[in-house]
C-alpha positions in Angstrom: 95.3 141.8 172.6 92.7 139.2 171.4 89.1 139.8 172.2 87.2 137.4 174.6 85.4 134.6 172.8 82.0 135.4 174.4 80.1 138.7 174.2 79.3 138.3 177.9 83.0 138.8 178.7 83.3 142.1 176.8 84.1 145.3 178.6 82.3 148.5 177.4 85.5 149.6 175.5 85.7 146.3 173.7 82.2 146.4 172.0 83.0 148.7 169.0 85.9 146.5 168.0 83.9 143.4 168.6 81.1 144.6 166.4 83.3 145.8 163.5 85.2 142.5 163.4 82.1 140.2 163.7 79.4 142.3 161.7 78.6 141.2 158.1 78.8 144.9 157.0 81.5 145.7 154.5 83.4 148.7 156.0 86.7 150.4 155.2 88.5 153.7 156.1 91.0 155.4 153.7 93.3 158.2 154.7 93.9 161.4 152.7 96.9 159.7 151.2 94.6 157.0 149.8 96.2 154.4 152.1 93.9 151.9 153.8 93.6 152.5 157.5 91.0 149.8 158.3 89.0 147.1 156.5 86.4 144.8 158.1 86.7 141.1 157.5 83.6 141.2 155.2 85.1 144.0 153.1 88.4 142.0 152.8 86.5 138.9 151.6 84.4 140.9 149.1 87.4 142.7 147.6 89.6 139.6 147.6 92.1 141.1 150.2 94.0 138.5 152.3 94.2 138.3 156.0 97.7 139.9 156.3 98.4 143.3 157.7 97.0 145.9 155.4 97.1 149.1 157.5 99.0 151.8 155.6 99.1 150.1 152.3 97.8 151.9 149.2 94.5 151.0 147.7 95.9 150.4 144.2 98.1 147.7 145.7 95.1 145.9 147.3 92.2 146.4 144.9 92.1 144.4 141.7 93.3 146.5 138.7 90.0 146.2 136.8 88.0 147.5 139.8 90.4 150.1 141.2 89.6 153.0 138.8 85.9 152.9 139.8 86.8 152.7 143.5 89.3 155.4 143.2 86.8 157.8 141.7 84.5 157.5 144.7 87.4 157.8 147.2 88.8 160.9 145.5 85.4 162.5 145.6 84.9 161.8 149.3 88.4 163.1 150.1 87.5 166.2 148.2 84.5 166.6 150.5 81.8 165.2 148.2 79.8 162.1 149.3 79.2 159.6 146.5 76.8 156.6 146.2 77.2 154.3 143.2 76.6 150.7 142.1 79.6 148.5 141.4 80.0 145.2 139.6 82.6 142.7 140.9 83.7 140.0 138.5 86.2 137.4 139.6 86.7 133.8 138.6 85.0 132.7 141.8 82.2 135.2 141.9 80.0 137.7 140.0 78.3 140.1 142.4 76.9 143.6 142.5 77.4 146.1 145.4 76.2 149.6 146.2 79.2 151.6 147.3 78.9 154.6 149.6 81.9 157.0 149.9 81.6 159.6 152.7 84.1 162.2 153.8 85.3 162.2 157.5 85.9 165.7 158.7 87.3 167.1 162.0 85.7 169.7 164.1 87.0 172.5 161.8 85.5 170.9 158.8 88.8 169.6 157.3 88.7 166.2 155.6 90.9 163.7 157.3 89.8 160.6 155.6 87.0 158.7 153.8 84.5 156.0 154.9 83.8 153.3 152.4 80.6 151.1 152.9 79.6 148.4 150.6 76.1 146.7 150.5 75.6 143.5 148.5 72.7 144.2 146.0 73.2 141.1 143.8 69.9 139.6 144.8 68.1 142.9 144.1 69.8 143.2 140.7 68.6 139.7 139.8 65.1 140.6 141.0 65.1 143.8 138.9 66.3 141.8 135.9 63.5 139.3 136.3 61.0 142.2 136.8 62.2 144.0 133.6 61.7 140.7 131.7 58.2 140.3 133.1 57.4 143.9 132.3 58.7 143.4 128.7 56.5 140.3 128.3 53.5 142.2 129.8 54.2 145.2 127.5 54.2 142.9 124.4 51.0 141.2 125.5 49.4 144.5 126.4 50.4 146.2 123.2 49.4 143.5 120.8 46.2 142.2 122.6 43.2 141.6 120.3 40.9 143.6 122.6 41.3 147.1 123.9 43.6 147.4 126.9 44.2 150.5 129.0 45.8 151.5 132.3 43.8 154.4 133.8 44.8 156.6 136.8 42.3 157.0 139.6 41.3 160.5 138.4 40.3 159.0 135.0 43.3 160.0 132.9 44.7 157.4 130.5 48.1 156.1 131.6 48.7 153.6 128.9 46.7 152.3 125.9 47.2 149.7 123.3 46.7 149.7 119.6 43.3 147.9 119.7 41.6 150.6 121.9 43.1 153.4 119.8 41.7 151.8 116.6 38.4 151.1 118.3 37.9 154.8 119.4 39.6 156.4 116.4 42.3 158.3 118.4 46.1 158.1 118.1 47.9 157.1 121.3 49.1 160.6 122.0 45.5 162.0 121.5 44.1 159.5 123.8 46.7 160.0 126.6 45.8 163.7 126.5 42.2 162.9 127.5 40.4 161.1 130.4 37.9 158.3 130.0 35.2 160.7 131.2 35.8 162.9 128.1 34.8 160.1 125.7 32.2 158.3 127.7 28.5 158.7 126.6 26.9 161.1 129.1 24.0 158.7 129.9 26.5 156.0 131.0 29.0 158.2 132.9 27.2 158.2 136.3 26.9 154.4 136.4 30.6 154.0 135.4 31.8 156.4 138.0 29.5 154.8 140.7 31.0 151.3 140.0 34.5 152.8 139.9 34.0 154.4 143.3 32.9 151.0 144.8 36.1 149.5 143.5 38.2 152.4 145.1 36.4 152.0 148.4 36.9 148.2 148.4 33.2 147.3 148.1 34.0 145.2 145.1 37.2 143.8 143.5 36.2 144.6 139.9 33.2 145.3 137.8 31.7 144.5 134.3 29.3 146.7 132.4 28.1 147.5 128.9 28.8 151.2 128.2 29.0 153.6 125.2 32.1 155.5 124.2 32.1 158.4 121.8 34.3 157.7 118.7 36.5 160.5 117.5 34.1 161.0 114.5 31.1 161.3 116.9 29.7 157.8 116.4 28.7 155.8 119.4 30.8 152.7 120.2 29.1 150.0 122.3 31.6 148.2 124.5 31.8 145.5 127.1 34.1 146.9 129.9 35.9 145.0 132.6 37.8 147.0 135.2 40.0 145.9 138.1 42.3 148.0 140.4 46.0 147.7 141.1 47.2 148.9 144.5 50.6 149.6 146.0 52.2 148.0 149.1 50.2 150.4 151.3 46.9 149.4 149.6 46.7 152.9 148.0 45.3 152.8 144.4 47.8 153.0 141.6 45.8 152.5 138.4 42.9 150.6 136.9 43.3 147.8 134.4 40.6 148.2 131.8 39.6 145.6 129.1 37.4 147.0 126.4 35.7 144.7 123.9 33.8 146.3 121.0 30.2 144.9 120.9 28.8 147.5 118.5 27.9 144.9 115.9 26.2 142.7 118.5 24.2 145.8 119.7 23.2 146.6 116.1 21.8 143.0 115.8 20.0 143.4 119.2 18.5 146.8 118.1 17.3 145.3 114.8 15.7 142.4 116.7 14.1 144.7 119.1 12.7 146.9 116.3 11.2 143.7 114.8 9.7 142.7 118.1 8.4 146.1 118.8 6.9 146.3 115.3 5.2 142.9 115.9 3.8 144.1 119.3 2.5 147.3 117.8 1.0 145.4 114.9 -0.7 142.9 117.1 -2.2 145.6 119.3 -3.5 147.7 116.4 -4.9 145.2 114.0 -8.6 144.6 113.9 -8.4 140.8 114.4 -8.0 138.9 117.6 -4.7 137.0 118.1 -3.8 134.4 120.7 -0.4 132.7 120.9 0.6 129.6 122.8 3.6 127.4 123.6 3.9 123.8 122.1 1.7 122.5 125.0 -1.1 124.9 124.0 -0.7 127.1 127.1 -1.5 130.7 126.3 1.5 133.1 126.0 -0.3 136.3 124.8 -3.5 137.9 123.8 -3.9 141.2 121.9 -6.5 143.7 123.0 -9.2 142.5 120.5 -8.7 138.9 121.8 -9.1 140.2 125.4 -12.4 141.9 124.5 -13.8 138.9 122.5 -12.8 136.3 125.1 -13.3 138.3 128.3 -9.9 137.3 129.5 -7.2 139.9 130.4 -3.8 138.9 129.0 -2.2 138.8 132.5 -5.0 136.4 133.7 -4.9 134.2 130.6 -1.1 133.7 130.2 -0.1 130.2 131.4 -3.6 128.8 131.2 -4.6 126.0 128.8 -5.9 127.3 125.4 -9.2 125.5 125.9 -9.9 127.5 129.0 -9.7 130.8 127.1 -10.7 129.9 123.5 -13.9 127.9 123.9 -15.6 127.0 120.6 -19.1 125.6 120.2 -21.2 124.3 117.3 -23.9 126.8 116.6 -26.6 124.2 116.4 -25.8 121.5 118.9 -23.8 123.7 121.3 -21.3 120.8 121.5 -17.6 121.7 121.9 -15.6 122.0 118.7 -12.0 120.8 118.6 -9.5 123.6 118.8 -8.0 124.2 115.3 -4.7 125.1 116.9 -4.3 121.5 118.2 -4.3 120.2 114.6 -2.1 122.9 113.3 0.6 122.2 115.9 0.4 118.4 115.8 0.5 118.3 112.0 2.8 121.3 111.6 0.4 122.9 109.0 -1.8 125.9 108.6 -5.5 125.4 109.2 -7.7 127.7 107.1 -10.7 129.8 108.2 -13.6 128.1 109.9 -17.0 129.8 109.6 -19.3 127.5 111.5 -18.0 128.1 115.1 -19.2 130.2 118.0 -16.8 131.6 120.6 -18.1 131.6 124.1 -17.2 134.8 126.0 -16.1 134.5 129.6 -19.3 136.1 130.7 -21.4 133.6 128.8 -22.6 135.3 125.6 -21.7 134.0 122.1 -19.9 135.5 119.1 -19.9 133.8 115.7 -16.3 133.9 114.4 -14.0 133.1 111.6 -10.6 131.7 112.6 -7.3 130.3 111.2 -4.5 128.6 113.1 -0.8 128.0 112.3 2.3 126.7 114.1 5.2 128.9 115.1 8.7 127.8 114.2 12.2 128.6 115.5 15.2 129.3 113.2 15.8 125.5 112.8 12.2 124.9 111.7 11.1 123.3 114.9 7.5 123.9 116.2 7.8 126.1 119.3 4.2 127.3 119.6 1.1 128.2 117.8 -1.1 131.2 116.8 -4.8 131.5 116.2 -6.2 134.5 114.4 -10.0 135.2 114.5 -12.6 137.9 114.1 -16.2 138.5 114.9 -18.6 138.1 111.9 -21.6 139.7 113.6 -22.7 142.9 115.2 -21.2 141.6 118.4 -17.8 142.7 117.0 -18.8 146.4 117.2 -20.0 145.8 120.7 -16.7 144.1 121.7 -14.7 147.0 120.3 -16.8 149.4 122.2 -16.4 147.4 125.4 -12.7 147.2 124.9 -12.6 151.0 124.5 -14.8 151.6 127.6 -12.7 149.2 129.6 -9.6 151.4 129.0 -10.9 154.9 128.8 -12.5 157.5 131.0 -16.2 158.1 130.2 -16.2 161.8 130.9 -13.1 162.9 129.0 -12.4 160.0 126.7 -8.8 159.9 128.0 -7.1 156.6 128.8 -8.0 155.4 132.3 -5.7 154.0 135.0 -5.7 150.5 133.6 -4.6 151.6 130.1 -2.1 154.0 131.6 -0.6 151.2 133.7 -0.1 149.1 130.6 1.5 151.9 128.7 3.7 152.9 131.6 5.0 149.3 131.9 5.6 149.2 128.1 7.4 152.5 128.2 9.7 151.3 131.1 10.4 148.1 129.1 11.4 150.1 126.0 13.4 152.6 128.0 15.3 149.7 129.7 16.1 148.0 126.4 17.3 151.2 124.8 19.0 152.6 127.9 16.8 155.7 127.6 14.7 157.7 130.0 10.9 158.2 130.3 9.0 160.5 132.5 5.7 160.9 134.3 3.9 164.2 135.1 1.2 164.0 137.8 -1.1 167.0 137.2 -3.6 168.2 139.8 -6.0 171.2 139.4 -5.5 173.6 142.2 -8.6 174.3 144.4 -10.8 172.1 142.2 -13.0 171.2 145.2 -13.9 174.8 145.8 -14.7 175.2 142.1 -17.0 172.2 142.2 -18.7 173.3 145.4 -19.2 176.9 144.1 -20.4 176.3 140.6 -21.8 172.7 140.8 -20.8 169.4 139.4 -22.0 170.1 135.9 -19.7 173.0 135.7 -16.9 170.9 137.3 -17.4 168.3 134.6 -17.2 170.9 131.8 -14.0 172.2 133.4 -12.5 168.8 133.4 -13.3 168.2 129.8 -11.8 171.6 128.8 -8.7 170.9 130.9 -8.2 167.5 129.3 -8.4 169.0 125.9 -5.9 171.7 126.7 -3.4 169.3 128.3 -3.7 167.0 125.2 -3.0 169.9 122.9 0.1 170.9 125.0 1.9 167.5 124.8 3.6 165.6 122.0 1.8 163.2 119.6 3.3 160.0 121.2 2.7 161.1 124.8 -0.2 159.7 126.8 -2.6 161.9 128.8 -4.7 159.9 131.3 -7.3 160.9 133.9 -6.9 158.9 137.1 -10.1 160.3 138.6 -11.4 163.5 140.1 -9.1 166.4 139.1 -6.0 164.2 138.8 -4.3 163.8 135.4 -1.2 161.9 134.4 1.0 162.6 131.4 3.3 159.8 130.3 6.4 160.9 128.3 7.7 157.6 126.8 11.0 159.1 125.7 12.9 162.1 127.1 16.6 162.9 126.9 16.8 164.4 130.3 15.0 166.4 133.0 14.9 169.4 130.8 12.6 167.7 128.3 10.2 166.9 131.0 10.3 170.4 132.4 9.6 171.8 128.9 6.4 169.7 128.7 5.4 170.8 132.2 5.8 174.4 131.2 3.6 173.9 128.1 0.9 172.3 130.3 1.0 175.2 132.7 0.9 177.6 129.8 -2.1 175.8 128.2 -4.3 176.9 131.1 -3.0 180.5 131.4 -6.2 181.7 129.7 -9.3 181.7 131.8 -11.9 179.1 131.1 -15.4 180.3 130.4 -18.0 178.6 132.7 -21.6 179.8 133.3 -21.1 183.2 131.8 -17.9 183.9 133.8 -14.2 183.5 133.2 -12.5 181.2 135.7 -8.7 181.3 136.2 -7.2 177.9 137.1 -3.7 176.7 137.9 -2.0 173.3 138.1 0.4 171.7 140.6 2.6 169.2 138.7 5.0 166.5 140.1 7.6 164.9 137.8 9.3 161.6 138.1 12.0 160.2 135.8 12.9 156.6 134.9 15.5 155.3 135.8 16.7 158.3 137.8 13.9 158.2 140.4 12.3 154.8 140.0 12.8 151.4 138.5 9.2 150.4 137.7 6.0 152.0 136.6 4.3 151.9 140.0 7.2 153.7 141.8 7.2 156.3 139.1 3.5 157.1 139.6 4.0 157.2 143.4 7.0 159.5 143.2 5.3 161.8 140.8 2.3 162.0 143.2 4.7 162.9 146.0 6.4 165.6 144.0 2.9 167.0 143.1 2.1 167.4 146.7 5.5 169.1 147.2 4.5 171.6 144.4 1.3 172.3 146.3 3.2 172.9 149.5 5.5 175.3 147.7 2.7 177.6 146.6 0.9 175.7 143.7 0.8 176.8 140.1 4.2 175.2 139.3 6.0 171.9 139.0 8.6 170.0 141.1 10.9 167.1 140.3 10.9 164.2 142.7 13.8 163.7 145.1 14.1 161.1 147.9 13.9 163.7 150.6 10.3 164.4 149.6 9.3 161.0 151.0 10.6 162.2 154.4 8.6 165.4 154.1 5.5 163.5 152.9 5.8 161.3 156.0 6.2 164.4 158.2 3.2 166.0 156.4 1.0 163.0 157.3 2.3 163.1 160.9 1.5 166.8 161.2 -2.0 166.2 159.8 -2.8 163.5 162.3 -1.5 165.5 165.2 -3.2 168.7 164.0 -6.6 166.9 164.1 -5.8 166.0 167.7 -4.7 169.5 168.5 -8.0 170.9 167.4 -9.8 168.6 169.7 -7.5 169.6 172.6 -7.7 173.4 171.9 -3.9 173.6 171.5 -4.2 176.4 168.8 -4.0 180.0 170.0 -3.6 183.5 168.7 -0.7 185.8 169.5 -0.8 189.5 168.7 2.0 191.6 167.3 1.7 195.4 167.7 1.4 197.8 164.8 2.7 201.3 165.8 2.5 204.8 164.4 6.0 206.3 164.9 4.7 209.9 164.6 2.1 209.3 167.3 4.4 207.0 169.3 1.6 204.6 170.2 0.0 201.3 169.3 -2.6 201.7 166.6 -3.4 198.1 165.9 -2.3 194.4 166.1 -2.0 191.4 163.8 -3.4 188.1 165.0 -1.0 185.3 164.3 -1.8 181.6 164.7 0.3 179.5 167.0 0.4 175.8 168.0 1.9 175.6 171.4 1.9 173.3 174.4 3.2 174.7 177.7 4.4 177.8 175.9 6.6 175.8 173.5 5.9 175.5 169.7 4.8 172.1 168.7 5.1 173.1 165.0 5.7 176.5 163.4 3.0 178.1 161.2 5.3 177.5 158.2 5.1 173.8 159.0 1.4 173.2 159.8 -0.5 175.8 157.9 0.4 174.3 154.4 -0.7 170.9 155.8 -4.0 172.4 157.0 -4.6 173.9 153.6 -3.8 170.6 151.8 -6.0 168.4 154.0 -9.0 170.8 154.2 -8.6 171.8 157.8 -7.7 175.4 157.0 -11.4 176.4 156.6 -12.5 175.4 160.2 -9.2 176.6 161.6 -9.5 180.0 159.8 -13.1 180.4 161.0 -12.0 179.7 164.6 -9.1 182.2 164.3 -11.4 184.9 162.9 -14.0 184.4 165.7 -11.3 184.4 168.4 -9.7 187.6 167.1 -13.0 189.4 166.9 -13.9 188.3 170.4 -10.6 189.5 171.8 -10.8 192.8 169.9 -14.2 193.5 171.3 -13.0 192.7 174.8 -10.1 195.2 174.4 -12.5 197.9 173.0 -14.8 197.5 176.0 -12.0 197.5 178.7 -9.5 200.0 177.2 -9.9 201.6 173.8 -10.8 200.5 170.2 -7.8 198.8 168.5 -8.0 197.5 165.0 -6.9 193.8 164.6 -5.9 192.2 161.3 -6.5 188.5 160.6 -4.7 186.6 157.8 -7.2 184.7 155.5 -5.9 181.8 153.4 -6.8 181.5 149.8 -8.8 178.4 150.4 -10.8 180.0 153.2 -11.4 183.2 151.2 -12.6 181.2 148.2 -15.0 179.1 150.3 -18.6 179.7 149.2 -19.9 180.8 152.6 -17.0 182.9 153.8 -18.8 186.2 153.6 -21.9 184.8 155.5 -19.6 183.3 158.1 -17.8 186.6 158.6 -21.1 188.4 159.1 -22.2 185.9 161.6 -19.0 186.2 163.6 -19.3 190.0 163.7 -22.9 189.7 165.0 -22.0 187.0 167.5 -19.0 188.9 169.0 -20.6 192.4 168.8 -17.5 193.8 167.1 -17.8 196.9 165.0 -16.8 196.0 161.5 -14.3 198.9 161.2 -12.1 197.3 163.9 -11.6 194.2 161.8 -9.0 194.1 159.0 -8.6 191.0 156.7 -5.2 190.4 155.2 -5.1 188.6 151.8 -2.2 187.9 149.5 -1.7 189.2 146.0 -2.0 185.7 144.6 -5.4 185.2 146.2 -6.7 188.5 144.7 -5.3 187.8 141.2 -6.2 184.2 140.9 -9.8 184.5 142.1 -11.3 186.1 139.0 -14.7 187.9 139.1 -15.8 185.9 142.2 -13.0 187.3 144.4 -13.4 190.9 143.1 -17.1 190.8 143.9 -16.4 189.4 147.4 -13.8 192.1 148.1 -16.4 194.8 147.4 -19.0 193.1 149.6 -16.6 192.9 152.5 -15.6 196.6 152.0 -19.3 197.6 151.9 -19.8 195.8 155.3 -17.2 198.2 156.8 -14.3 195.7 157.2 -10.9 197.0 156.1 -8.8 195.1 153.6 -5.0 194.7 153.6 -2.8 193.4 150.8 -0.2 191.3 152.5 3.4 190.7 151.3 3.0 193.5 148.7 5.7 193.6 146.0 6.5 189.9 146.0 3.6 188.7 143.9 2.4 189.8 140.5 -0.4 192.3 141.3 -0.6 194.8 138.3 -1.1 198.4 139.2 -3.9 198.6 136.7 -5.8 195.9 138.6 -4.9 197.3 142.0 -7.0 200.4 141.5 -10.1 198.2 140.9 -9.8 196.4 144.2 -11.1 198.1 147.4 -7.8 197.6 149.4 -7.2 200.0 152.3 -3.6 199.0 153.2 -0.5 197.9 151.4 1.9 195.8 153.6 5.5 196.1 152.3 7.0 192.6 152.5 9.9 192.1 155.0 12.1 190.9 152.1 12.5 194.5 151.0 12.6 196.0 154.5 15.5 193.6 155.5 18.0 195.3 153.2 16.5 198.8 152.9 19.1 200.6 155.0 22.0 199.5 152.8 20.8 198.1 149.5 20.0 200.8 146.9 17.6 198.5 144.9 15.5 197.6 148.0 15.5 201.3 149.1 14.2 202.3 145.7 11.5 199.7 145.6 10.3 200.6 149.2 10.3 204.3 148.4 8.3 203.7 145.2 5.7 201.6 147.0 5.3 204.3 149.7 4.9 207.0 147.1 2.5 204.9 145.0 0.4 204.0 148.0 0.0 207.6 149.1 -0.8 208.6 145.5 -3.7 206.0 145.5 -4.9 207.2 149.0 -3.9 203.9 150.6 -2.3 203.3 154.0 1.2 201.8 153.7 2.6 199.6 156.5 6.1 198.1 156.7 6.4 194.7 158.3 9.6 193.0 159.6 11.2 196.2 161.0 14.0 195.1 163.3 16.5 197.9 163.5 16.5 201.6 164.2 18.2 202.2 160.8 15.3 200.6 159.0 12.7 202.6 161.0 14.6 205.8 160.4 14.7 205.2 156.6 11.0 204.3 156.5 10.1 207.4 158.5 12.1 209.7 156.3 10.4 208.0 153.2 7.0 208.9 154.6 5.9 205.5 156.0 4.7 206.1 159.6 3.1 202.7 160.4 5.4 199.9 161.1 5.4 196.4 162.6 8.3 194.1 163.6 10.6 192.9 166.4 11.8 196.5 167.0 8.4 197.3 168.4 7.5 193.9 169.9 7.2 190.3 169.0 3.9 188.5 168.8 2.7 187.6 172.3 -0.3 186.0 173.9 -3.4 188.1 174.4 -2.8 188.6 178.2 0.8 190.0 177.6 -0.5 192.3 174.8 -3.3 193.5 177.1 -0.8 194.5 179.8 1.1 196.6 177.2 -2.2 198.4 176.2 -2.9 199.0 179.9 0.5 200.5 180.5 0.2 202.9 177.6 -3.4 203.9 178.6 -2.4 204.6 182.2 0.3 207.0 181.2 3.2 204.7 181.8 4.0 203.5 178.2 7.1 201.9 177.0 8.3 203.9 174.0 7.1 201.7 171.1 9.7 203.3 168.8 
């Protein structure tokens, strides 16, 4: 029965037949006897089968003889239960096409094969496209292989995917050797970070390609300078496939540039070091440069003179008439000739005084012989010359130490940056500051301070290399310019030598004074791109070194700027806090576990508003030390602790209170007198006050600190060595200091219950302390296990969260009252 003409007239049962007859798909079904059961119209047309009845006829009767063997293979496989997919070529007089043939078995519910489906897909267009693609690839491959410049395809991870002969020859590797490497393996280390950074920008889509000059390492170890161009090929999903790299060898050009640079550098050094003054101009007689002698003799700094007319800078007068004399350079440039020495001229200095000079002038030519400028060379023929030289030196050197001053340092920094840029090298800056110099100056006087600065400058100069510049900026600030370093390690080595140079005490006024440095380091171009930024960053890093405990060095990193900003903010707010009385003392109990009672307290500084910390002590105390506020803050804390201790002694019972004293406060010239005055003012008995000082404070103070400790001890005040074991206090020195108590640092207590090394150290400190008749107190005790170990080891006095946190005076007072009224909370 024929199907309706319109799809709208189809019944549901008619649709399958309608689709099979009308669809462009090439479909057929073959029985197990290899007889055709069905063929779609498209299949018949493709295979050249007529419109007659074909059902039940054998395939070999219907399929062209030259095609049948290949069709029969797929049908036989499908009837055997194996699906097959294969490409087939069909050639007839009227057509030449390609098809992809799919032969699939048709099985019943028991898995028995009952026939085979044959599906053909016309892939003629695809085959044509593939053929064109292969031809394009062949042409690309030929162009790639035989290109005159280096060509490479590089995978996103850096491995070489394909390289041409030119790049192999350029780098000295065979193709197989190069493909076993990545481009990172043969890139000069100093260029790798820049290359990877640009590569990442291409990967993220920030740029389509990039160009750069970079250095490769040849197989024989030589450096190959190259001009690199890189672009990225992506797939249809925009995922990166590979980079296309073009590499042009520019080593010869770089060699010429280096030779030219060396000539220019030699000329610059020569001009700066010769004894004659030299001024150069352009063809219009506008100044282009002055050497240092010319600056001194004319009174004009080079940066001020450049661009000005020559007659403004180089003013000549007749010695008798005082009338202006024609500039000899004008004649030299106009007539293109050298003008010999003139002896009857006076040069007028910018400040008005005269200098008799001899001069000569000559034109400057380019490679073609054209006049492109002029140069005049002159020198002083009187005693004024010696004065000018001295003035030039004084203008660029520190009068106290003889070191280059800020002006000369700035010039040398700019020159070092310029050289480092041209050579693609690094330079470094060390900002060196003497720790606690103000206290030294205040204690010993300015004459001793000047002598100290002179000795420090000598030691720093002896610790650095011959071509390094040591400069004094002012006060106790020195700067070391390292014009060439390979990496940060070089700069660190120089910093170590500078620190080592002042390890030995400096003799001043019949006493040996130990000093230390805080050093900040900045690298070009890692941290900064100009001289001013290098100096600023090194200064920031120096402050970071001070914040981290002094007597060391720190490299600059960008996060320091944030911390520096925070430090300034804390300083401003701290000054306001002092005026608003926002600082207070909290007290943490010290207990004796054998007695089971509180035997003392440690006064701890807090900065709180409405019971909440504004800043922690770790944040604001270093700032207070750095800006000089620690002395008045420390004096207030000592007075408040003594007042509170006296109040408790009167109302309850005597309790010893310990107060931390910073190194700056302890080294202040009037610390002892201030302490005595506070004891008298508050009425506190000296034996109820304990001062806690660190090992570093004791060891760095020299004879002055040792004498102060003995005076304090003679007054009756107890002394405690805080954080014992973390510093460098020698046992041989310890016996000479009148210390009453050793406080074991919490770093050892934290792990004492399970770490054998910590346990051994703590046990040794306890044994040593008892052997020297000193009290031993463990701080930072937070668990029963720690307390048990310490008690078994012989340490009975402890302090830490296990026994109570630091609390305001009123809360601590309540606890004392509870204990004294017979209702104590067990402190252990």
